[in-house]
N, CA, C and O atoms as a Tinker XYZ file with bonds, in Angstrom:
   308  protein
     1  N     49.435000   19.704000   -9.310000    73     2
     2  CA    48.640000   18.504000   -9.232000    64     1     3
     3  C     47.174000   18.878000   -9.415000    63     2     4     5
     4  O     46.735000   19.948000   -8.993000    81     3
     5  N     46.436000   17.993000  -10.042000    73     3     6
     6  CA    45.010000   18.208000  -10.279000    64     5     7
     7  C     44.298000   16.875000  -10.096000    63     6     8     9
     8  O     44.801000   15.829000  -10.507000    81     7
     9  N     43.115000   16.921000   -9.472000    73     7    10
    10  CA    42.356000   15.687000   -9.284000    64     9    11
    11  C     40.866000   15.984000   -9.216000    63    10    12    13
    12  O     40.447000   17.020000   -8.700000    81    11
    13  N     40.080000   15.066000   -9.742000    73    11    14
    14  CA    38.622000   15.174000   -9.657000    64    13    15
    15  C     38.142000   15.076000   -8.213000    63    14    16    17
    16  O     37.035000   15.516000   -7.902000    81    15
    17  N     38.958000   14.504000   -7.325000    73    15    18
    18  CA    38.575000   14.323000   -5.923000    64    17    19
    19  C     38.743000   15.594000   -5.090000    63    18    20    21
    20  O     38.220000   15.668000   -3.978000    81    19
    21  N     39.458000   16.590000   -5.602000    73    19    22
    22  CA    39.689000   17.819000   -4.845000    64    21    23
    23  C     38.386000   18.448000   -4.363000    63    22    24    25
    24  O     38.298000   18.899000   -3.220000    81    23
    25  N     37.378000   18.480000   -5.225000    73    23    26
    26  CA    36.134000   19.174000   -4.870000    64    25    27
    27  C     35.442000   18.542000   -3.661000    63    26    28    29
    28  O     34.665000   19.211000   -2.981000    81    27
    29  N     35.712000   17.273000   -3.386000    73    27    30
    30  CA    35.132000   16.615000   -2.205000    64    29    31
    31  C     35.668000   17.219000   -0.909000    63    30    32    33
    32  O     35.076000   17.041000    0.156000    81    31
    33  N     36.791000   17.932000   -1.004000    73    31    34
    34  CA    37.441000   18.511000    0.170000    64    33    35
    35  C     37.443000   20.039000    0.121000    63    34    36    37
    36  O     38.164000   20.683000    0.882000    81    35
    37  N     36.641000   20.617000   -0.769000    73    35    38
    38  CA    36.559000   22.067000   -0.876000    64    37    39
    39  C     37.716000   22.697000   -1.620000    63    38    40    41
    40  O     37.920000   23.909000   -1.544000    81    39
    41  N     38.477000   21.885000   -2.340000    73    39    42
    42  CA    39.625000   22.363000   -3.106000    64    41    43
    43  C     39.178000   22.531000   -4.554000    63    42    44    45
    44  O     38.550000   21.627000   -5.105000    81    43
    45  N     39.485000   23.668000   -5.187000    73    43    46
    46  CA    39.095000   23.832000   -6.586000    64    45    47
    47  C     39.709000   22.720000   -7.453000    63    46    48    49
    48  O     40.889000   22.401000   -7.302000    81    47
    49  N     38.912000   22.128000   -8.361000    73    47    50
    50  CA    39.414000   21.023000   -9.190000    64    49    51
    51  C     40.261000   21.517000  -10.362000    63    50    52    53
    52  O     40.020000   21.160000  -11.515000    81    51
    53  N     41.246000   22.336000  -10.046000    73    51    54
    54  CA    42.172000   22.860000  -11.050000    64    53    55
    55  C     43.591000   22.500000  -10.626000    63    54    56    57
    56  O     43.806000   21.953000   -9.544000    81    55
    57  N     44.541000   22.808000  -11.475000    73    55    58
    58  CA    45.947000   22.543000  -11.160000    64    57    59
    59  C     46.329000   23.328000   -9.901000    63    58    60    61
    60  O     46.154000   24.545000   -9.850000    81    59
    61  N     46.847000   22.635000   -8.894000    73    59    62
    62  CA    47.208000   23.252000   -7.611000    64    61    63
    63  C     48.654000   22.953000   -7.253000    63    62    64    65
    64  O     49.188000   21.887000   -7.561000    81    63
    65  N     49.266000   23.919000   -6.598000    73    63    66
    66  CA    50.546000   23.681000   -5.937000    64    65    67
    67  C     50.217000   23.278000   -4.513000    63    66    68    69
    68  O     49.254000   23.777000   -3.931000    81    67
    69  N     51.010000   22.379000   -3.948000    73    67    70
    70  CA    50.751000   21.885000   -2.596000    64    69    71
    71  C     51.949000   22.197000   -1.717000    63    70    72    73
    72  O     53.099000   22.000000   -2.111000    81    71
    73  N     51.659000   22.689000   -0.517000    73    71    74
    74  CA    52.710000   23.026000    0.442000    64    73    75
    75  C     52.325000   22.472000    1.809000    63    74    76    77
    76  O     51.167000   22.569000    2.216000    81    75
    77  N     53.280000   21.897000    2.511000    73    75    78
    78  CA    53.066000   21.419000    3.879000    64    77    79
    79  C     53.580000   22.481000    4.842000    63    78    80    81
    80  O     54.762000   22.825000    4.823000    81    79
    81  N     52.688000   23.002000    5.687000    73    79    82
    82  CA    53.088000   23.957000    6.728000    64    81    83
    83  C     51.998000   24.010000    7.787000    63    82    84    85
    84  O     50.902000   23.481000    7.602000    81    83
    85  N     52.318000   24.652000    8.891000    73    83    86
    86  CA    51.363000   24.762000    9.996000    64    85    87
    87  C     50.387000   25.906000    9.755000    63    86    88    89
    88  O     50.708000   26.891000    9.091000    81    87
    89  N     49.176000   25.750000   10.316000    73    87    90
    90  CA    48.208000   26.836000   10.270000    64    89    91
    91  C     48.462000   27.791000   11.433000    63    90    92    93
    92  O     49.457000   27.656000   12.145000    81    91
    93  N     47.566000   28.751000   11.622000    73    91    94
    94  CA    47.767000   29.765000   12.665000    64    93    95
    95  C     47.702000   29.194000   14.077000    63    94    96    97
    96  O     48.145000   29.842000   15.025000    81    95
    97  N     47.153000   27.986000   14.229000    73    95    98
    98  CA    47.104000   27.323000   15.536000    64    97    99
    99  C     48.260000   26.347000   15.734000    63    98   100   101
   100  O     48.350000   25.687000   16.770000    81    99
   101  N     49.140000   26.257000   14.746000    73    99   102
   102  CA    50.283000   25.359000   14.842000    64   101   103
   103  C     50.003000   23.932000   14.404000    63   102   104   105
   104  O     50.808000   23.032000   14.644000    81   103
   105  N     48.849000   23.723000   13.754000    73   103   106
   106  CA    48.463000   22.386000   13.295000    64   105   107
   107  C     49.002000   22.167000   11.881000    63   106   108   109
   108  O     48.754000   22.986000   10.996000    81   107
   109  N     49.739000   21.071000   11.656000    73   107   110
   110  CA    50.245000   20.800000   10.302000    64   109   111
   111  C     49.096000   20.549000    9.323000    63   110   112   113
   112  O     48.136000   19.844000    9.635000    81   111
   113  N     49.215000   21.133000    8.155000    73   111   114
   114  CA    48.206000   20.983000    7.102000    64   113   115
   115  C     48.895000   20.935000    5.746000    63   114   116   117
   116  O     50.055000   21.321000    5.600000    81   115
   117  N     48.151000   20.452000    4.761000    73   115   118
   118  CA    48.565000   20.605000    3.374000    64   117   119
   119  C     47.772000   21.776000    2.822000    63   118   120   121
   120  O     46.551000   21.840000    2.969000    81   119
   121  N     48.473000   22.697000    2.190000    73   119   122
   122  CA    47.843000   23.887000    1.636000    64   121   123
   123  C     47.838000   23.782000    0.120000    63   122   124   125
   124  O     48.871000   23.518000   -0.495000    81   123
   125  N     46.672000   23.989000   -0.478000    73   123   126
   126  CA    46.481000   23.880000   -1.919000    64   125   127
   127  C     46.272000   25.279000   -2.481000    63   126   128   129
   128  O     45.348000   25.989000   -2.084000    81   127
   129  N     47.145000   25.668000   -3.415000    73   127   130
   130  CA    47.099000   27.007000   -4.005000    64   129   131
   131  C     46.900000   26.867000   -5.514000    63   130   132   133
   132  O     47.615000   26.118000   -6.181000    81   131
   133  N     45.919000   27.600000   -6.038000    73   131   134
   134  CA    45.711000   27.638000   -7.482000    64   133   135
   135  C     45.381000   29.072000   -7.890000    63   134   136   137
   136  O     44.796000   29.833000   -7.120000    81   135
   137  N     45.761000   29.416000   -9.094000    73   135   138
   138  CA    45.565000   30.768000   -9.603000    64   137   139
   139  C     44.086000   31.139000   -9.607000    63   138   140   141
   140  O     43.245000   30.401000  -10.121000    81   139
   141  N     43.788000   32.297000   -9.023000    73   139   142
   142  CA    42.428000   32.811000   -9.025000    64   141   143
   143  C     41.497000   32.204000   -7.994000    63   142   144   145
   144  O     40.308000   32.520000   -7.976000    81   143
   145  N     42.013000   31.341000   -7.138000    73   143   146
   146  CA    41.190000   30.692000   -6.117000    64   145   147
   147  C     41.798000   30.918000   -4.738000    63   146   148   149
   148  O     43.005000   31.129000   -4.618000    81   147
   149  N     40.957000   30.874000   -3.683000    73   147   150
   150  CA    41.501000   31.043000   -2.331000    64   149   151
   151  C     42.375000   29.853000   -1.927000    63   150   152   153
   152  O     42.204000   28.737000   -2.417000    81   151
   153  N     43.297000   30.122000   -1.038000    73   151   154
   154  CA    44.155000   29.085000   -0.466000    64   153   155
   155  C     43.282000   28.151000    0.369000    63   154   156   157
   156  O     42.452000   28.613000    1.152000    81   155
   157  N     43.464000   26.843000    0.206000    73   155   158
   158  CA    42.660000   25.862000    0.938000    64   157   159
   159  C     43.589000   24.979000    1.754000    63   158   160   161
   160  O     44.531000   24.395000    1.217000    81   159
   161  N     43.319000   24.878000    3.074000    73   159   162
   162  CA    44.100000   24.024000    3.956000    64   161   163
   163  C     43.355000   22.735000    4.253000    63   162   164   165
   164  O     42.149000   22.742000    4.497000    81   163
   165  N     44.087000   21.632000    4.230000    73   163   166
   166  CA    43.504000   20.322000    4.516000    64   165   167
   167  C     44.303000   19.695000    5.646000    63   166   168   169
   168  O     45.521000   19.549000    5.542000    81   167
   169  N     43.612000   19.319000    6.744000    73   167   170
   170  CA    44.339000   18.693000    7.848000    64   169   171
   171  C     44.841000   17.318000    7.411000    63   170   172   173
   172  O     44.476000   16.826000    6.343000    81   171
   173  N     45.673000   16.711000    8.236000    73   171   174
   174  CA    46.309000   15.461000    7.828000    64   173   175
   175  C     45.323000   14.303000    7.733000    63   174   176   177
   176  O     45.557000   13.355000    6.983000    81   175
   177  N     44.228000   14.363000    8.479000    73   175   178
   178  CA    43.192000   13.337000    8.345000    64   177   179
   179  C     42.550000   13.423000    6.963000    63   178   180   181
   180  O     42.399000   12.414000    6.274000    81   179
   181  N     42.178000   14.625000    6.571000    73   179   182
   182  CA    41.598000   14.823000    5.246000    64   181   183
   183  C     42.578000   14.493000    4.139000    63   182   184   185
   184  O     42.203000   13.909000    3.123000    81   183
   185  N     43.838000   14.869000    4.336000    73   183   186
   186  CA    44.864000   14.573000    3.336000    64   185   187
   187  C     45.044000   13.069000    3.167000    63   186   188   189
   188  O     45.240000   12.582000    2.053000    81   187
   189  N     44.977000   12.340000    4.268000    73   187   190
   190  CA    45.093000   10.879000    4.206000    64   189   191
   191  C     43.885000   10.279000    3.490000    63   190   192   193
   192  O     44.026000    9.327000    2.722000    81   191
   193  N     42.699000   10.832000    3.738000    73   191   194
   194  CA    41.500000   10.368000    3.029000    64   193   195
   195  C     41.641000   10.607000    1.526000    63   194   196   197
   196  O     41.289000    9.743000    0.722000    81   195
   197  N     42.156000   11.778000    1.147000    73   195   198
   198  CA    42.388000   12.083000   -0.262000    64   197   199
   199  C     43.382000   11.096000   -0.864000    63   198   200   201
   200  O     43.190000   10.611000   -1.978000    81   199
   201  N     44.441000   10.805000   -0.122000    73   199   202
   202  CA    45.444000    9.849000   -0.595000    64   201   203
   203  C     44.808000    8.476000   -0.848000    63   202   204   205
   204  O     45.107000    7.836000   -1.856000    81   203
   205  N     43.945000    8.024000    0.049000    73   203   206
   206  CA    43.280000    6.724000   -0.117000    64   205   207
   207  C     42.354000    6.724000   -1.338000    63   206   208   209
   208  O     42.302000    5.743000   -2.080000    81   207
   209  N     41.629000    7.818000   -1.540000    73   207   210
   210  CA    40.762000    7.915000   -2.716000    64   209   211
   211  C     41.580000    7.818000   -4.000000    63   210   212   213
   212  O     41.195000    7.125000   -4.943000    81   211
   213  N     42.707000    8.518000   -4.027000    73   211   214
   214  CA    43.569000    8.482000   -5.207000    64   213   215
   215  C     44.120000    7.082000   -5.438000    63   214   216   217
   216  O     44.171000    6.607000   -6.573000    81   215
   217  N     44.529000    6.427000   -4.364000    73   215   218
   218  CA    45.052000    5.058000   -4.469000    64   217   219
   219  C     43.976000    4.121000   -5.001000    63   218   220   221
   220  O     44.229000    3.337000   -5.917000    81   219
   221  N     42.779000    4.199000   -4.431000    73   219   222
   222  CA    41.679000    3.327000   -4.848000    64   221   223
   223  C     41.278000    3.560000   -6.304000    63   222   224   225
   224  O     40.803000    2.645000   -6.977000    81   223
   225  N     41.473000    4.794000   -6.787000    73   223   226
   226  CA    41.122000    5.129000   -8.169000    64   225   227
   227  C     42.244000    4.774000   -9.145000    63   226   228   229
   228  O     42.115000    4.989000  -10.351000    81   227
   229  N     43.346000    4.230000   -8.619000    73   227   230
   230  CA    44.461000    3.846000   -9.479000    64   229   231
   231  C     45.371000    4.994000   -9.864000    63   230   232   233
   232  O     46.165000    4.872000  -10.796000    81   231
   233  N     45.263000    6.117000   -9.153000    73   231   234
   234  CA    46.099000    7.284000   -9.430000    64   233   235
   235  C     47.312000    7.256000   -8.502000    63   234   236   237
   236  O     47.452000    8.088000   -7.605000    81   235
   237  N     48.187000    6.274000   -8.743000    73   235   238
   238  CA    49.312000    6.009000   -7.841000    64   237   239
   239  C     50.284000    7.178000   -7.748000    63   238   240   241
   240  O     50.754000    7.492000   -6.655000    81   239
   241  N     50.595000    7.825000   -8.858000    73   239   242
   242  CA    51.551000    8.935000   -8.821000    64   241   243
   243  C     51.033000   10.080000   -7.963000    63   242   244   245
   244  O     51.781000   10.661000   -7.177000    81   243
   245  N     49.761000   10.400000   -8.113000    73   243   246
   246  CA    49.182000   11.478000   -7.314000    64   245   247
   247  C     49.083000   11.071000   -5.848000    63   246   248   249
   248  O     49.329000   11.885000   -4.959000    81   247
   249  N     48.726000    9.822000   -5.596000    73   247   250
   250  CA    48.663000    9.334000   -4.214000    64   249   251
   251  C     50.035000    9.405000   -3.562000    63   250   252   253
   252  O     50.151000    9.786000   -2.397000    81   251
   253  N     51.075000    9.043000   -4.306000    73   251   254
   254  CA    52.438000    9.119000   -3.774000    64   253   255
   255  C     52.839000   10.560000   -3.487000    63   254   256   257
   256  O     53.489000   10.839000   -2.479000    81   255
   257  N     52.452000   11.476000   -4.372000    73   255   258
   258  CA    52.780000   12.883000   -4.155000    64   257   259
   259  C     52.116000   13.401000   -2.881000    63   258   260   261
   260  O     52.758000   14.076000   -2.076000    81   259
   261  N     50.841000   13.090000   -2.697000    73   259   262
   262  CA    50.144000   13.499000   -1.473000    64   261   263
   263  C     50.826000   12.867000   -0.261000    63   262   264   265
   264  O     50.998000   13.525000    0.765000    81   263
   265  N     51.214000   11.600000   -0.371000    73   263   266
   266  CA    51.911000   10.915000    0.718000    64   265   267
   267  C     53.207000   11.601000    1.101000    63   266   268   269
   268  O     53.538000   11.693000    2.283000    81   267
   269  N     53.945000   12.083000    0.109000    73   267   270
   270  CA    55.194000   12.803000    0.392000    64   269   271
   271  C     54.914000   14.102000    1.134000    63   270   272   273
   272  O     55.641000   14.463000    2.060000    81   271
   273  N     53.861000   14.803000    0.729000    73   271   274
   274  CA    53.502000   16.053000    1.418000    64   273   275
   275  C     53.020000   15.769000    2.843000    63   274   276   277
   276  O     53.314000   16.534000    3.761000    81   275
   277  N     52.285000   14.675000    3.028000    73   275   278
   278  CA    51.842000   14.292000    4.372000    64   277   279
   279  C     53.055000   14.022000    5.256000    63   278   280   281
   280  O     53.094000   14.466000    6.404000    81   279
   281  N     54.040000   13.304000    4.736000    73   279   282
   282  CA    55.254000   13.002000    5.506000    64   281   283
   283  C     55.976000   14.286000    5.906000    63   282   284   285
   284  O     56.461000   14.396000    7.032000    81   283
   285  N     56.053000   15.256000    4.997000    73   283   286
   286  CA    56.681000   16.546000    5.319000    64   285   287
   287  C     55.910000   17.243000    6.437000    63   286   288   289
   288  O     56.505000   17.786000    7.368000    81   287
   289  N     54.578000   17.223000    6.338000    73   287   290
   290  CA    53.748000   17.888000    7.346000    64   289   291
   291  C     53.890000   17.220000    8.712000    63   290   292   293
   292  O     53.881000   17.903000    9.736000    81   291
   293  N     54.019000   15.902000    8.738000    73   291   294
   294  CA    54.170000   15.186000   10.007000    64   293   295
   295  C     55.469000   15.567000   10.706000    63   294   296   297
   296  O     55.537000   15.541000   11.935000    81   295
   297  N     56.488000   15.918000    9.951000    73   295   298
   298  CA    57.760000   16.328000   10.547000    64   297   299
   299  C     57.704000   17.740000   11.122000    63   298   300   301
   300  O     58.630000   18.163000   11.814000    81   299
   301  N     56.635000   18.464000   10.846000    73   299   302
   302  CA    56.484000   19.826000   11.366000    64   301   303
   303  C     55.975000   19.848000   12.799000    63   302   304   305
   304  O     56.020000   20.891000   13.452000    81   303
   305  N     55.492000   18.718000   13.298000    73   303   306
   306  CA    54.894000   18.676000   14.639000    64   305   307
   307  C     55.886000   18.974000   15.708000    63   306   308
   308  O     55.539000   18.978000   16.889000    81   307
């Protein structure tokens, strides 16, 4: 997945793989991985904000994908 909104959250604006898992403190996050860039974790509040931005911009498929990852992360609690 790639989005112009990624940079607003410190995520490189390149094609990223997204994974839902807990951080070292046990907090569920979405993790964004792209070649040549550091792994970036986004908490569920930030992920929800990203989802809303995508929805408002008319990027429904990407918003749905983020929503699916958020749902997976919520089940990790």
